[in-house]
C-alpha positions as CSV (number, residue, x, y, z in Angstrom):
1,M,-237.6,-140.3,-77.1
2,V,-234.1,-139.5,-78.3
3,A,-232.6,-136.5,-76.6
4,R,-229.9,-135.7,-79.1
5,S,-230.2,-133.3,-82.0
6,Y,-229.8,-134.7,-85.6
7,Y,-229.6,-133.2,-89.0
8,F,-231.9,-135.7,-90.8
9,I,-234.6,-138.1,-89.9
10,V,-234.4,-140.9,-92.5
11,I,-237.5,-143.0,-92.8
12,L,-237.1,-146.3,-94.7
13,G,-239.9,-147.4,-97.0
14,F,-242.0,-150.6,-97.0
15,R,-243.6,-152.2,-100.0
16,L,-246.9,-150.7,-101.0
17,I,-249.6,-153.2,-101.9
18,K,-252.8,-151.4,-102.8
19,R,-253.6,-148.0,-104.3
20,N,-254.5,-145.4,-101.6
21,S,-253.6,-147.8,-98.9
22,M,-250.5,-147.6,-96.5
23,P,-249.3,-150.8,-94.8
24,R,-249.5,-150.5,-91.0
25,M,-245.8,-151.2,-90.7
26,L,-245.0,-148.2,-92.8
27,K,-247.6,-146.0,-91.0
28,K,-245.8,-146.8,-87.7
29,R,-242.5,-145.7,-89.2
30,L,-244.0,-142.5,-90.6
31,D,-245.9,-141.7,-87.3
32,D,-242.6,-142.1,-85.4
33,G,-240.7,-140.0,-87.9
34,A,-243.3,-137.2,-87.7
35,R,-243.3,-137.4,-83.9
36,L,-239.5,-137.0,-83.9
37,Y,-239.7,-134.1,-86.3
38,K,-242.4,-132.3,-84.3
39,A,-240.3,-132.8,-81.1
40,G,-237.4,-130.9,-82.8
41,I,-235.1,-133.8,-83.2
42,A,-234.1,-132.8,-86.8
43,P,-235.1,-130.1,-89.3
44,V,-235.4,-132.4,-92.3
45,I,-237.0,-135.7,-93.1
46,I,-235.7,-138.0,-95.9
47,V,-238.2,-140.6,-97.1
48,Q,-236.9,-143.5,-99.0
49,G,-238.5,-146.0,-101.3
50,G,-238.9,-146.6,-105.0
51,R,-241.6,-148.1,-107.1
52,T,-241.9,-151.5,-105.5
53,N,-245.4,-152.1,-106.9
54,M,-245.5,-151.5,-110.6
55,E,-249.3,-151.5,-110.7
56,L,-249.2,-148.2,-108.7
57,G,-248.3,-145.0,-110.5
58,Y,-246.1,-143.7,-107.7
59,T,-243.2,-144.6,-105.5
60,E,-243.1,-145.4,-101.8
61,A,-241.3,-142.1,-101.2
62,E,-244.1,-140.1,-102.9
63,A,-246.8,-141.9,-100.8
64,M,-244.7,-141.3,-97.7
65,K,-244.3,-137.6,-98.3
66,R,-248.1,-137.2,-98.9
67,Y,-248.8,-139.0,-95.6
68,L,-246.4,-136.8,-93.7
69,V,-247.8,-133.6,-95.3
70,K,-251.3,-134.7,-94.1
71,M,-249.8,-135.0,-90.6
72,G,-248.7,-131.4,-90.7
73,I,-245.1,-131.7,-91.8
74,P,-244.1,-128.8,-94.2
75,P,-243.4,-130.2,-97.7
76,K,-240.2,-128.1,-97.8
77,S,-238.9,-130.1,-94.8
78,I,-239.2,-133.5,-96.7
79,L,-236.7,-134.8,-99.2
80,K,-237.5,-137.8,-101.3
81,E,-235.2,-140.6,-102.5
82,S,-237.3,-142.5,-104.9
83,R,-235.0,-145.1,-106.5
84,S,-234.2,-147.6,-103.8
85,L,-236.0,-151.0,-103.9
86,T,-233.9,-152.7,-101.1
87,T,-232.2,-151.8,-97.8
88,V,-228.9,-152.0,-99.6
89,E,-230.1,-149.4,-102.1
90,N,-231.5,-147.3,-99.3
91,A,-228.0,-147.0,-97.9
92,F,-226.4,-146.6,-101.3
93,F,-228.7,-143.8,-102.5
94,L,-228.6,-142.1,-99.1
95,K,-224.8,-142.1,-99.3
96,R,-225.0,-140.4,-102.7
97,M,-227.4,-137.8,-101.4
98,L,-225.1,-136.9,-98.5
99,D,-221.7,-137.1,-100.3
100,G,-220.0,-133.8,-100.2
101,K,-222.2,-132.4,-97.4
102,G,-219.8,-133.3,-94.6
103,K,-220.5,-135.6,-91.7
104,K,-224.1,-135.4,-90.5
105,R,-225.9,-137.0,-87.6
106,L,-228.8,-139.0,-88.8
107,I,-231.6,-140.9,-87.1
108,V,-232.9,-143.8,-89.2
109,V,-236.5,-144.9,-88.6
110,T,-237.4,-148.5,-89.4
111,S,-239.2,-151.4,-87.7
112,K,-237.7,-153.3,-84.8
113,S,-237.3,-156.5,-86.7
114,H,-235.5,-154.6,-89.5
115,S,-233.2,-152.4,-87.5
116,K,-230.3,-154.7,-86.9
117,R,-230.0,-155.7,-90.6
118,A,-230.4,-152.1,-91.7
119,E,-227.8,-151.0,-89.2
120,Y,-225.4,-153.7,-90.5
121,I,-226.0,-152.7,-94.2
122,F,-225.7,-149.0,-93.6
123,G,-222.5,-149.6,-91.7
124,K,-221.1,-151.6,-94.6
125,V,-222.3,-149.2,-97.4
126,I,-221.8,-145.8,-95.7
127,G,-219.3,-146.7,-93.0
128,K,-218.1,-143.9,-90.7
129,A,-218.8,-141.1,-93.3
130,Q,-222.0,-140.4,-91.4
131,S,-223.2,-140.8,-87.8
132,F,-226.3,-143.0,-87.4
133,Y,-228.8,-143.8,-84.7
134,F,-231.4,-146.4,-85.5
135,H,-234.9,-145.9,-84.1
136,A,-237.2,-148.9,-84.1
137,A,-240.9,-148.0,-84.7
138,P,-243.3,-150.4,-83.0
139,V,-244.5,-153.3,-85.1
140,P,-248.2,-153.9,-85.3
141,K,-249.0,-157.1,-83.3
142,S,-250.5,-158.9,-86.3
143,S,-247.3,-158.3,-88.2
144,V,-244.7,-159.6,-85.6
145,K,-244.5,-163.2,-86.7
146,S,-244.5,-162.5,-90.4
147,S,-242.0,-159.7,-89.9
148,E,-239.6,-161.9,-88.0
149,E,-239.9,-164.7,-90.6
150,Y,-239.2,-162.2,-93.3
151,E,-236.1,-160.9,-91.5
152,R,-234.7,-164.5,-91.1
153,R,-235.1,-165.0,-94.8
154,A,-233.7,-161.6,-95.6
155,W,-230.5,-162.3,-93.6
156,K,-230.0,-165.5,-95.5
157,V,-230.4,-163.7,-98.8
158,L,-228.0,-160.9,-97.6
159,G,-225.4,-163.6,-96.7
160,R,-225.7,-165.2,-100.1
161,Q,-225.3,-161.8,-101.8
162,I,-222.2,-161.0,-99.8
163,R,-220.6,-164.4,-100.7
164,E,-221.4,-163.8,-104.4
165,L,-219.8,-160.3,-104.2
166,R,-216.7,-161.7,-102.6
167,K,-216.3,-164.3,-105.4
168,K,-216.4,-161.5,-108.0
169,R,-213.4,-159.7,-106.4
């Protein structure tokens, strides 16, 4: 458990596949975020995730908020960011939410396999404007191999995106 006090707990989304079904990877993130909130680590939770599955009539952030409310988190303590579809957009839209509010200490909850890439992206997009600690929620055993493979591919895509952005300068 993290012993420091933060202003926000930020929980990064994960693609929703079926209606009324939450991927186990996302449940682990939400469970850890709720546990941190209930332990008094921060007074506010920010859930992030847009509409990654167009067949569903709601965003990841909406589903995440409903799940947290069922776990006993007060709705007024949960803020939604419902536009991001990628980790880069998570960082970009979070930066927009926090601009003008001064430097805040944030704990970002994601999965272990995602935390290094998320930390890198948040550092590049937000920089030192905010103070971050990345908390890795446990990954369900059945998801470990596929999660690691996804991350390898995601790093390659990120590298390609960075090279393309540099060419445009």
